[in-house]
Every structure is written in C-alpha cells, then in structure tokens.
C-alpha positions as a printed Julia matrix, in Angstrom:
119×3 Matrix{Float64}:
  10.03    5.75   -8.62
   7.24    3.56   -7.93
   4.51    3.85   -5.02
   2.24    1.38   -4.37
  -0.98    3.05   -2.49
  -3.81    0.92   -0.69
  -7.14    1.71   -2.71
 -10.96    1.25   -2.2
 -11.68    1.76   -6.03
  -9.95    1.39   -9.2
  -9.36    5.07   -9.75
  -6.75    8.14   -8.51
  -9.96    9.62   -7.36
 -10.66    6.66   -5.06
 -10.18    6.81   -1.3
  -7.2     5.33    0.26
  -7.93    1.78    1.8
  -6.94    1.78    5.3
  -6.18   -2.23    5.31
  -2.98   -3.17    3.73
  -3.27   -6.94    3.19
  -6.98   -6.67    2.62
  -7.05   -3.73    0.3
  -9.48   -3.94   -2.62
  -6.51   -2.62   -4.85
  -3.21   -1.4    -5.0
  -2.6     1.65   -7.52
   0.99    1.29   -8.81
   2.07    4.88   -9.24
   5.09    5.75  -11.2
   6.46    9.31  -10.14
   8.65    9.82  -13.24
   6.09    9.21  -16.14
   3.07   10.18  -13.8
   1.36    7.01  -14.86
  -0.52    4.82  -12.74
  -1.97    1.03  -13.33
  -4.31   -1.08  -10.83
  -3.49   -4.42   -9.25
  -6.25   -6.27   -8.11
  -6.28   -8.0    -4.57
  -9.52   -9.54   -4.68
  -7.65  -12.98   -3.77
  -6.92  -11.7    -0.31
  -9.7    -9.77    0.84
 -11.44  -12.96    2.48
  -8.24  -15.03    3.29
  -8.4   -16.8     6.37
  -4.81  -16.16    6.99
  -1.58  -14.81    5.09
  -3.55  -12.01    3.04
  -0.88   -9.35    4.69
   2.4   -11.57    3.15
   0.46  -12.45    0.01
  -0.45   -8.88   -0.9
   3.21   -8.03    0.31
   4.45  -10.29   -2.07
   2.39   -8.91   -4.94
   3.79   -5.58   -4.22
   6.81   -6.65   -4.29
   6.61   -8.16   -7.6
   5.65   -4.64   -8.96
   8.9    -3.4    -8.44
   7.72   -0.81   -6.05
  10.0     1.6    -3.72
   7.66    2.86   -1.25
   4.04    1.54    0.09
   1.39    4.1     0.96
  -1.45    2.72    3.34
  -3.55    3.42    6.18
  -2.12    0.82    8.54
   0.12   -2.2     7.77
   0.37   -5.41    9.82
   3.17   -7.31   11.27
   3.45   -9.92    8.56
   3.04   -7.58    5.63
   5.67   -5.05    7.68
   8.27   -7.64    7.89
   7.63   -8.7     4.2
   7.85   -5.21    2.74
  11.06   -4.31    4.63
  12.75   -7.11    4.16
  12.28   -6.39    0.51
  13.79   -2.53    0.9
  10.2    -1.34    0.54
   9.6     1.98    2.63
   6.38    1.94    4.47
   3.94    5.05    4.69
   1.16    4.36    7.08
  -1.56    6.71    8.47
  -2.79    7.92    4.87
  -6.17    8.97    4.36
  -8.2    10.85    1.8
  -7.96    9.91   -2.04
  -5.27    8.34   -4.02
  -4.23   11.78   -5.79
  -4.28   13.37   -2.18
  -1.91   10.5    -0.52
   0.41   10.82   -3.35
   0.7    14.7    -3.39
   1.49   14.18    0.4
   4.02   12.02   -0.22
   5.82   14.27   -2.73
   5.47   17.08   -0.29
   7.3    15.33    2.21
   4.46   14.94    4.65
   3.71   11.29    5.13
   5.57    9.77    7.94
   7.56    6.91    7.04
   6.64    3.92    9.63
   9.25    2.04   11.56
   6.82   -0.63   13.09
   3.49   -2.39   12.06
   0.57   -0.43   13.5
  -2.28   -2.69   13.78
  -2.34   -6.5    14.79
  -2.5    -9.44   12.45
  -5.89  -10.17   11.01
  -7.11   -6.88   11.4
C-alpha cells in the first residue's frame, strides 16, 4: 500500500505540512517495502488557483491508496475521492509519527473537506 503524506521537508523526520494543495512536498511511503520517495510540489506553492486539484492529480499519478495531511480543501477532496483515495486529515507531528498513527488506526478518515478553498 502506498501513502502520500504532506511534508514541509524532504525527510521522514520532517513535520506534516498542514496544507494539502500547497504542501511543500509529498512523501510517498510504501507500507510493504518500508521505503519512501519524495515528490516536490513547488509548482503549487504560489499558484493563483487550482493548487488543490493539481496536487491531487500529482498524488493520483503516484498510485497512492491514502493521503495523510493536516487539512484538505473541497477541490482536492473531490479529486482524491473520485480516484478512490482515502483521506486522513488532522495529522500533525513528524512524517514518521503520522505513519505510525495511521498503522495503529489512530487517524480518522475524513468524509468531507475541512477547510475552504485557497486556504
């Protein structure tokens, strides 16, 4: 299973980025191999519009099954759920901690966006 975690740095020790569409990086973590790779999301950091949709399309193209983030807006939420990707918002701490919380079943899957667009 692949999980995309929004990150402020290109490291598993970095903090979860609270923004999905404007996250600095996505850490793509494979639960089976325990390996990860970093996907730069710089093109969306200062986008005037469409950051959530474009970031979601990036994550979808990585073949992930779930997203862990702080918050997810409406356009990203629609794009991710249309692709069958589960969304876990409200995460904080390091990437390692967020993945550990996910594995223990302590993160709640979100059923709706939790912030407005352009957040």
